[in-house]
Structure formats: structure tokens, C-alpha cells
N, C-alpha and C positions, 0 to 999 in steps of 0.2 A: 599745645599748651596744656599743662596739667595743673593750673592754679585756679581755684575757685575763690570768689570773694562773697562773703555773707555780710550784708550791710543793713544799717538802720539809722534813724535820726536819734538825736539826743546826745548823751555822753556816757562814757564808760568809767565807772569807779573801779580801781584795781581790786577792791574787795570782791568783785564779781568772780575773780579767778584765784583769790587767795584765801577766802573764808568759806569753808565747807558748811553747808546747811543754811547759808544766807540766800534768801530769795527776795527780790524787791517787787515781785509780781503780786499785786493785790487784786487784780481783776479776776473775777470768777470765770471769765472766758479763756484765761491763759491756760496753756497746757502744762507748762513747767511750774512747779511749786516746791520742789524738794531742796533746791539750792545746791545740787550736786552734779547735775548733768553736764554743765559746761566744763567743770573740772575733770570729769570722766573723759570728755571728748579730747581735752588737751593731752591727758596721759596716754590715751589709746593712740592718738595720732603720732606722738613722739615715739612711742614704743614700736610703731610700725615703720618708723624711718621717715615720716612725713615732716615737712617744714611748715611751721605755723608762726604768724606774727599778726599783731593787732595795731591798727592806727585809730587814735581817738583824739580829735583836735590836733594839737601840736605834739602829742606824745605818740611814741611807737614802742611796742613791747614785743621783744623777740624771745621765743622759748626754745630751750635746748636741754639735753640730758648731760648730767655730770655724775661720774662714778663717786660713790661714797660708801661708807660701811656703818653697820650697826651690829654690836655684839659680835664682832669679827666676821660678819656676813656682809658681802658686797651687795649694793642695790643701786638702782638708777634714780638719782634725785633730779628734780626738775628746777631749772634755773631760769629766771626771767631777767632779761637785760633791757634797760630802757635807752632811748636815744640821747639822754643826758648823762649817760655813763654809770648810772646806778645799776647794781646787780644784787639780786636776792634769791634765796632758795624758797620755793613754794612749800607749804606745809603738807604736801602729799607727794608720794613717789609715783614713778611711771607705771607701777604695778596696779594702780587704781583702775577699776573697771576691767579686771583681768578677763572676764568672760564676754566683754562687749565685742561686737562685730563692727566693721566699718559702716554698714548701713545704719547702725544705731547712732554712730557719730554724725553721719549726714542728717539723720532725722532730728537729732538734738540741735545741731546748728541751725537747721532750717526752721524748726519750731520756735527757737529762741529769737532769731533775727527777723524772720519773715512773717510768721503767724502771730507770735506774742507781741513783737515790737513793730509790726506793720512795715517791715523793710523788704529786702529782696536778695536775690543771688545772681551773680553774673560770672562770666569767665574773665580771666586776666588779672593783672596786678595794678590796674589803674581804676581808681574809684574816688569820687569826691564827696561821698556821704560822710556824716558826722562820725559814725563808728563803722570800721571795716575790719572784718576778720578774714585774713588771707590764709589759704591752706594749699600747699603744693603736694599733691598726692595722687598717684595714678589710681589707687584703690578707691579714693573718695570720688574721683571722676566717674568711675564705673557705677558707683551708687547713684550719682547725679543723673546718669544716663537712664536709670530705672525710676526716675522721679515719680512717674504716674502709677507705680506700684506702691511706693511708700506714702504718697499723698494723693487722695482722690481729687481729680480736677473739679473745680467749682461748677463747671458746666454739666456734670454728670446728673442724669435724671433720677429723681427719687421715685421709686415704684410704689412704695407703701410706707407708712410710718405711724409711730405712736409718739407720745410726748417725749419718750426716752430714746427711741432707736428708729433708724430708717433702713429700708431695704433698697439695694441698688443692683443694677446689672453686674454680673460677676466681673470683678476687677482682674485684668490680665496678670498672671504670675502672683496672685495674692496669697497663694499657699493656704487658702481656706482660713485665713485669720479674721478676727473681728477687729474693726477699726474704731478709733476714738476721735471724734471731731475731725474726720477725714484723714487721720494719721494711722499708719500701719503700727499695730501694737506688738505684733509677734505672738499674740495669743491664738494658738492654732486649734481648730476643731479636730475631733478624732476621726472624722470622715469628710469627704468632699461636700461642699455646700452648693446648693442650687444658685444662691444669690450671695452677694456680699452685704454684710451688716455693719452699720456704723452707728456708734453711740453719739447722740446729739448733745446731751447735757452732761454735766460733771458727774463722774463716777470715781471710785477709788482705783488708783494706779499704783504699781510698785515703782521703785526708783529707776528701773530700766524700762518703764513705760508699758509693761504688760498689765493686763487687767487683774486686779487683786481678787475680786469676788467672782471667780469664774463659775461658781455653782448657780448663779442667777442668770447666766447667759441663755440657757435653754428656755427658761420661762419668758424672757424678754423677746426672744425670737418667735416663740409661740404667739405672743401678743401681736407681733407684727403681722403674722399670717392671718390671725383672726380679723385684722383690719384691712385686708386686701380687698380689692374690688371683685365683683362677681366674675368678670371676664378673666381676670388674672388667676383667680382660684380654679376656674374650669380648665384653664390652660396648663396649670402647674401642679395641682394636687395629685393628679395621676402620675406625674413624673417622679415626685418625691415618695411615692409608694414603694419605689425601689429601695431596699434596705441598704444599698451602698451610699445613699445620700444621708447627710447629717439630719436633715429636716424630717426624715422618716421616723425619728425617735423623739419628736417634740412632746411637750406636756399637754395632757387633756385639760381644758379649762374647767373650773368649778362652776362657773355661771353659764347661762345660756348664751351661745355665740351670737354675733350680729346676724341680721336677716340675710345679708349677702352671702355669708359663709354657709348658712343653712340651705339657701337656695342652690348654691353651687354643689354642695354635697348631695342634695336631693337629685339634681340633674345627673351627676356622675353615677349615683347608685342605680337610678332608673335605667340608665344606659349601660349598665353592667361594666363600668370602668373602675379600675382600681383606685383606691384612695388609702392613705396611710392609716394605720390602726388608731392613732390618737384622734384623727379627724373623724373617722367613722364612729368612734366611741362618743365623741362630743355631739355628733349629729343625732345618733340613736337615743342618747340620754335626753335630748331636748325635744324630740318628736313625740307627740302624744301616742300612747301605745296603740290605740285603734288605727292610726295611720300606718303603722309599720307591721301590724299583725297580718300574717298571710291567712286569709279566710279560705275555708274549704266547704264543699257541699257534702252532706251526709248521704250514705247509701240509704235505700228504702228500708232495709232492716234496721239500721242504726237510728233512722228517723222514727221508726215505731218504738224503739227502746226509749228514746227521748220523750215521746208523747206519753207513753205509759208512766214514766217517772213523774212527769208534770201532773198527770191525773191523780196519782197517789198523793203528791204534795198538796194538790188542791183539796183533796178529801180531808186533809188535816189543816185546812185553812192557811196553807202556805202557798199563796198565789204568786206565780212568776209570769211576767209578761213575756211571751215567746219572742216579741219584737226586740227584747233586750238581750237575747241570747246570740252569741257569735261563736261558731266553732272554728278553731285555728289549727293549722298544721302542727304547731307545738306552742308551748308556753315557756317563759323563762324558768330556769332552775328545775325543769322537768315537772312543773306543777300540772295537776289535772284540771284545776279550775282557778279562776281569779276574778274578783269583782273590782272593777276600776272604771271611774268616770260614768257611773250610772249604767254600766253594761256588765253582763256576766259572760266571761270568756271560758270556753271549754276546749281542752286539748282533744284532738281526734283520737289519740290513743286511749282516752278514757273509755271509749265504747268497746274496747277489747277486754275490759277488766270486769265485766259482769254487771247485771242490773242493780245489785245492791250498791256497788261503787258509784254508779251513775246517780242513783237516788241520794246517796250520802253526800256526794259532791255538790249536787244542786241545792240540797238543804243547807249545807255549810255556806254557800255563796248567798243564799237567800237571807241567812242570818246576818252576814256582813252588810247586805243592802238594807235590811229593815231595822236591825238592832245596832248597827254602826259599831260592831265589836271587831277586835283584831284577833288574829290567830294566837294561840298559846297564852291567852289571858284568862284571868279569873272570871271575867264576865262571860266569855265564851264557854268556859267549863261549867259555870252555873246554869247557863241556858241549855246545854246538852244534857246535863244531869237531870234538870227539871223535866225536860222532854221525855227522857227515858222513864222517869218516875211516873209521869202522867200516862204514858203508854202501858206501863206495867199495871197501873191501877185500872185503866180501861180494859185491858185484857182480863184482869181478875174479875171485874164486874160482868163482862160478857160470858165468862166461864160459869159464873154463879146463876146466870139467868136461865 
């Protein structure tokens, strides 16, 4: 048997299939709102050779194609014949929905009758519901057989979610599309996804039910990952480090990630496991510098260089607490020194550049600590110029003595 019946309670006004752009769905939870989908479905079905008829109360509407012409060009008009003998031509031709596939027709009829109107779908030509849409089509039956691809079963476990989107186990044959309220949209990602993603709340759709604002998808999926549990992140962040996954290219958040995300990244980094660049960037941006700086021990020679520089500075009343000095394997942007969080960080490579460079770097970081001035500012310039002038004056006085 190749006949499907889509049914629901209530009544059917013929305007539902005769007036384009008319939609009676005012509920914000309804998927359809353009007032065109049902008309598209009728046209596509008839064009494919399917048989379609509707029963509503005592009325039955049968649809067929009739050849007609416009400006000397032949086209397929759609005719509706009622069980009381009335016949009329619909205000759209069978060419409507020229790019629609049969799975889109199935999706349209199911969302209209089952999801939006709280009805159902069954096999056969017998149905006692108020409104019954019968379709005899082998192609539509094939789409029905793939129902769990086009509509996520209600029993499917949500793995993680935000107010906008949820993350689910990968739906079989989903073709890496993003879903909308459990409905297959056809909006395909450019790489395979680790999970299936489903929009929970109303977003903008096109008339063929694809997602209109596709440029937001990556950001919304990023938010879902930031809200995953620690265990889920530990199990999956390393997997999506593979650049073949869509999730490897998500967006780095502007704000500090949740603690579970930070803890998972820390665990993976410490255990030398791969994580995607966006996650690593988010983690390192949020971690205090002192926690991620790789500290090193100075050789005896370099330790003496450091002590000498500190003594020279102390002679000029520039006192630096040695406990606040940390020598690192390297510093960001190839810096030689950096003052941050009440600590002076020095790059190991500084000690290869000579005593004067060591002394100058320490003095600069001491100014940052004591005078609270930034690099490349007028305040820093004035402090340095004044210091040079004082040293020149002191050298002059010493020479005259």
C-alpha cells in the first residue's frame, strides 16, 4: 500500500490551499507561518505523478493537472474537484516549488498536520479524523520510511543546551544539517559534525524551511560547547581537534568560559591531549599569566648577572624584591620583561643580550610597578628623560669634584 494519510482535528477552509501567503497559525510554537508550504506540496506531488485528495467533514477535494496555455506557452494548471460537483482552477500552477524534493513535501505535511495541528500520520485510505490528507505516492512512502532522519524522536537525549539550541547524539543520515524544533531544515554544515544541533526556539526560516541567518550558527554551537559538562568536554574536545570536524573551527568566546570548560581544558592540556585552537585560545586567555608561564632556573653565571643588576638598581634607590622575580622560558610577543599581577617576569633569552639590557629591562619593569605607567606613554617618556638628566647632572658633579 502506497497511501499515506496525514490527519488532524478541526476543519479545513478551502482558503488553506487556494490563497497564497495565508496562514492561520498564530501560535509562536508553530513551524509553518508563510502560508505557502501546503500549496508547494500539492504542486510538487501532482508534478511527480502522485494522487492527492482531502476529506474534511462531508467534503472531499480531489486535485489533478489540466493542460492550459499562457502567452502561447503550455503549462500544467491545478484543478480541484469537490464531491458536490464543483470544479475550479487553483491560482498557482504545478511548477510551484520547482526545486522542492519529496522529503520536503513529507516534512511540510507532517509539520502542518502532526506538529502544528497536533494530529498524526498513518498508512491506508481509511481515517475517521476531522481533516484527512491522503497521498498515494511511492516516493513519499520512501520519505516516510526515513522519518527519524527528518524528525528527531521525542525520546532523544539532550546532551547539552542553551536557551536557544540543544546538542544531541548524531542523528543517523542527518547529512550534518542543523535542525529546527526537531525538524530537518536542510541547512548543511561545510564539514561533518560531531553531534546534531537543534534550535529550540523561534528563529528566521526561509520559505523552504532552511535557516535564514546561517552566519549565526557557528556562534550558537560555540555557546552549546561552552555549556557542556566537564565529563562530556574531556571526552569530546580532543576528538574535535581534528580539522575534519566542523566543531574544530568554532568561535572563541569574548567572556571567560564557565568553570567546567576551564577545568576540562586544563586537564587536557596537562595530559598533553589535543584540543581545538578556539578552545585552547579561550582557556589561555582566561588563565592568569602566572599559572601558564613556564618557569625556568637560571644558570650560576646568569644568576650573578641578575644579582649585579639588582645591586646597581638598589644603589640608585630602585629596590626590587627578588621574591617578585620570575624567569620564564619565553614571554608573549618576544618580550624581554613584563610586569603583571605584582610580579616581574623576565625571559630567559634576556640574559644572552648583555648586562646593560638586563639592567635596562629591570629598571623599566620597576617603573611599571612603582609609577604605574604604561609603555609608549608620555609619562614613561618623562620618567626616563628625567632619570637620564639626573644621571648626567650627577656625573658632571662627580667629574668636578
